[in-house]
C-alpha positions in Angstrom: 87.4 151.3 134.7 85.8 149.7 131.6 83.8 147.2 133.7 82.4 150.1 135.5 80.9 151.8 132.5 77.2 152.2 131.8 75.5 150.7 128.9 72.1 152.3 128.3 69.4 150.9 126.4 66.5 153.1 125.2 63.2 152.1 123.9 62.3 155.5 122.1 58.7 156.0 122.1 57.1 157.1 118.7 57.6 160.6 117.6 60.2 161.2 120.4 63.6 162.7 119.1 66.2 160.4 119.6 68.8 163.0 119.7 67.7 164.1 123.4 69.7 160.9 124.4 72.9 162.2 123.0 73.4 163.8 126.4 74.3 160.4 127.9 77.3 160.3 125.6 78.7 163.3 127.2 79.0 161.5 130.5 82.4 160.0 131.2 81.1 157.0 132.7 78.9 155.8 129.9 80.4 153.1 127.6 77.6 152.7 125.1 74.0 154.0 124.1 71.7 151.7 122.3 68.4 153.1 120.9 65.8 151.0 119.8 62.6 152.6 118.1 59.4 151.9 119.7 55.6 152.5 118.8 53.3 153.9 121.3 53.6 157.3 123.3 55.4 157.6 126.5 54.8 155.1 129.0 52.7 153.0 126.4 55.6 152.4 124.1 57.2 149.2 123.1 60.0 148.2 120.9 59.5 147.7 117.2 62.0 144.9 117.0 63.0 142.2 119.3 65.8 143.1 122.0 68.6 140.6 121.4 69.9 138.4 124.2 73.4 140.1 123.9 71.8 143.7 124.2 69.9 142.5 127.3 73.2 140.9 128.9 75.0 144.2 128.5 72.5 146.7 129.6 73.2 148.2 133.0 70.4 151.0 132.5 67.0 150.6 130.7 65.0 153.5 129.8 61.6 152.3 128.6 57.7 152.5 128.6 56.4 149.2 129.3 59.1 146.8 127.9 60.9 144.9 130.7 63.5 142.2 130.5 62.1 138.6 129.8 63.8 137.6 133.2 66.3 138.5 135.8 68.8 136.0 134.5 68.7 137.9 131.1 70.0 141.0 132.6 72.8 140.2 135.0 74.2 143.8 134.7 71.0 145.7 135.1 70.8 148.1 137.9 68.4 150.9 137.1 65.1 151.2 135.0 63.8 154.6 134.2 60.3 154.7 133.1 58.7 157.0 130.6 55.6 157.2 132.5 54.7 158.9 135.9 52.6 155.8 137.0 53.5 152.2 137.0 50.2 150.6 136.4 51.3 149.4 132.9 54.1 147.3 134.4 53.1 146.2 137.9 51.7 142.9 136.6 54.8 142.0 134.3 56.8 139.1 135.4 60.0 140.9 135.5 58.5 143.6 137.8 57.1 140.9 140.2 60.5 138.8 140.2 62.8 139.2 143.1 65.8 141.3 142.0 67.7 144.3 143.2 66.9 146.7 140.2 66.0 150.2 141.1 63.1 151.7 139.5 62.2 155.5 138.9 59.2 157.1 137.4 59.0 160.1 135.1 57.0 162.2 137.7 57.8 165.8 137.0 58.2 165.4 133.3 54.5 166.3 132.9 54.1 168.8 135.6 53.8 172.0 133.7 51.9 170.7 130.7 49.4 168.8 132.7 49.0 171.6 135.2 48.1 174.0 132.2 45.6 171.5 130.9 43.9 171.5 134.2 43.6 175.3 134.1 42.5 175.1 130.6 39.8 172.6 131.3 38.7 174.6 134.5 38.4 178.0 132.5 36.9 176.4 129.6 34.0 175.2 131.7 33.5 178.2 133.9 34.0 180.6 131.1 31.9 178.8 128.8 34.5 179.5 126.2 33.5 176.6 123.8 31.0 179.0 122.4 33.6 181.3 121.1 34.8 179.1 118.0 31.2 178.5 117.2 30.5 182.2 117.0 33.7 182.5 114.8 32.8 179.8 112.7 29.1 181.1 112.1 31.0 184.5 111.4 28.6 186.2 113.9 29.2 188.7 116.8 28.3 186.7 119.7 26.2 187.4 122.9 26.7 185.9 126.2 23.2 186.2 126.8 22.9 182.7 125.4 25.0 181.4 128.2 23.1 179.5 130.7 24.7 181.5 133.6 27.1 184.3 133.9 30.9 183.5 133.8 32.4 182.4 137.3 36.0 183.4 138.1 37.9 181.3 140.4 39.0 184.0 142.9 38.6 182.6 146.3 37.3 179.2 145.1 38.7 176.1 146.7 40.8 173.7 144.5 41.4 170.2 146.1 44.6 168.5 144.9 44.2 164.7 145.5 47.8 163.6 145.3 50.3 166.3 146.0 53.1 165.1 143.7 54.8 167.0 140.7 51.6 167.5 138.8 49.6 168.6 141.9 52.1 170.9 142.9 52.5 172.7 139.7 48.8 172.8 139.4 48.5 174.3 142.7 51.2 176.9 142.1 49.1 178.2 139.1 45.9 178.0 140.8 47.0 180.1 143.8 48.1 182.8 141.2 44.3 182.9 140.3 43.3 183.5 143.8 42.3 180.1 144.7 42.6 178.3 148.1 44.4 175.0 148.0 43.8 172.0 149.9 46.1 169.2 149.4 45.7 165.4 150.2 48.9 163.3 150.8 48.8 159.7 151.5 51.3 159.7 154.2 52.8 161.9 156.8 54.5 164.2 157.2 51.9 166.6 156.0 54.5 169.2 154.5 56.7 167.3 152.4 59.4 168.7 150.3 60.0 168.0 146.6 62.7 169.4 144.3 62.0 168.7 140.6 64.6 167.4 138.5 62.9 167.1 135.3 61.9 170.7 135.2 64.1 172.6 137.7 62.2 175.3 139.6 58.6 174.1 138.8 56.2 173.0 141.3 56.1 173.6 145.1 59.5 172.5 146.4 58.8 173.5 150.0 55.4 172.5 150.2 54.2 175.8 151.2 51.5 176.7 148.7 48.4 174.7 150.2 46.2 176.5 152.8 45.4 173.1 154.2 47.0 169.8 154.3 45.1 166.5 154.9 47.1 163.2 155.1 46.4 159.5 155.4 43.7 157.1 153.8 41.7 157.3 156.9 41.1 161.0 156.3 40.0 161.0 152.7 36.5 161.7 153.6 37.7 165.0 155.5 39.4 165.9 152.2 36.3 165.4 149.9 34.2 167.1 152.5 36.4 170.2 152.5 34.0 172.4 150.3 35.9 171.7 147.2 34.9 173.7 144.1 37.4 172.2 141.6 38.7 168.7 142.5 42.0 167.7 140.7 42.7 163.9 140.6 46.6 163.5 140.3 47.0 160.4 142.6 48.3 156.9 141.3 46.0 154.1 140.9 46.4 151.6 143.7 43.9 149.1 145.4 43.2 152.0 147.8 42.3 154.6 145.2 40.4 152.4 142.8 37.0 153.8 142.3 37.6 156.3 145.2 35.3 158.7 143.5 32.0 156.9 143.7 28.4 157.3 144.5 29.2 157.9 148.3 32.1 160.3 148.0 30.3 162.3 145.1 27.8 163.2 147.7 30.7 164.7 149.8 31.9 166.6 146.7 28.4 168.1 146.0 28.9 171.0 143.5 32.5 170.3 142.6 33.9 170.3 139.1 36.3 167.2 138.8 39.2 167.0 136.6 41.1 163.6 136.3 44.4 163.6 134.7 45.8 160.6 136.8 44.0 157.2 135.8 40.6 156.4 134.9 40.3 153.7 137.4 40.0 156.3 140.2 36.6 157.1 139.1 33.5 155.0 139.0 32.4 155.9 135.7 28.7 155.0 135.8 28.3 156.9 139.3 30.1 160.1 137.8 27.7 160.0 134.8 24.6 160.0 137.3 26.2 162.6 139.4 26.9 164.9 136.3 23.4 164.3 134.8 21.5 164.9 137.9 23.4 168.1 138.9 24.9 166.6 141.9 28.3 168.0 140.7 29.2 170.8 138.4 30.6 168.7 135.9 34.0 167.0 135.0 36.8 167.0 132.5 38.5 163.5 132.0 41.6 163.0 130.1 41.7 159.5 131.4 38.6 157.1 131.5 37.5 153.6 132.7 37.4 151.9 130.3 40.2 153.3 128.3 40.3 153.9 125.4 36.6 154.9 125.7 34.7 152.9 123.2 33.1 154.8 120.3 29.4 155.9 121.3 30.0 155.5 125.1 27.6 157.4 127.1 30.3 159.6 128.5 30.6 161.4 125.2 27.0 162.6 125.6 27.0 164.1 128.8 26.7 167.8 128.4 28.8 168.9 131.4 31.5 166.4 130.9 34.6 166.9 128.7 36.5 163.9 127.6 39.9 164.1 125.9 42.0 160.9 124.8 44.8 160.7 127.5 46.8 163.5 125.8 47.4 166.1 128.6 50.9 164.8 129.1 52.1 165.2 125.7 54.7 167.8 125.5 57.7 168.6 123.0 60.3 168.6 125.8 59.2 165.0 127.0 62.3 163.1 126.2 64.8 165.7 127.3 63.1 165.9 130.8 63.2 161.9 131.2 66.8 162.2 130.1 67.6 164.9 133.0 65.8 162.4 135.6 68.0 159.5 134.3 71.2 161.2 134.3 70.5 162.6 137.6 69.7 159.2 139.1 72.6 157.3 137.4 75.0 159.8 139.2 73.2 159.4 142.5 73.3 155.5 142.2 76.9 155.4 141.3 77.6 157.5 144.5 75.4 155.4 146.6 72.8 158.3 147.1 69.1 158.3 147.1 67.3 158.9 143.7 64.6 161.0 142.9 61.2 159.4 141.7 62.0 156.2 143.3 59.3 153.8 142.8 58.4 151.7 145.7 57.5 148.1 144.3 55.6 147.2 147.4 53.2 150.2 146.9 53.3 150.5 143.2 54.1 154.2 143.1 
């Protein structure tokens, strides 16, 4: 029936190909598709023009970065919001998110799994192989000599990777690291320990059965046990919540002595000053930070000058298939909602993730 058709509104992030959303038009229950160009990347995107009252009123499905409706009354037909980000921290304080309504939210978790996992491995190997020397030799047009290295190359066979937050990114990272011969310790925020997760954005990726970790640790009360698991490489892939804010601090860094820390989650998980101190004193092996606190990191910030810390400008999740993967999630979830079935990547508003 016409009144049962979906009317989809997409706020398309900058540089994203709008033709990816043409897949919606192939669905028999889609009545209209409105695409409004946005600025900013992914979850940071906002529309470049005002969304009209008529557009809001008609919309049943919103696909957006951080643009939410002005009020529940403005969107009487809205039932589902698909985010372009894996996290929700950019919207949790917006009035519409806080308001009482029955709108279902889903994140873009899984969209970034392969590309961010590859970033993690890249940063890890760059550090332990000291490979930043190679382009220097190339530029100098000399045949380099690894005798200039402060130490020999360290491979990761038999080393332990701790994955703090075993979602889509953590699972794909663990999958690749396992292939390098690493042992995997996974931290999950709630039981059961061994959760299943089938990826919709990138089918076949990750760890669907939760069978990769050599050890699972669950529950906020057991975080110290996780950090004290003789971790060689720590991957932070957990959401930023009140419980995880500055979870990497002077005290937990003592438990992580000797670890190399890679943060691809949110900068707020780390106490920046404590991390700088730990890196400079040699308490930890070093760090790679794609996210920082503050963010963006101000020009001239001390983090840029810490020798064993690599800073990148929150780009590990940038991938050419981004919009197609978010569309995959949205199509799956729209079908699930219409059939009264659970969706993937459901965002629990009470938890913020």
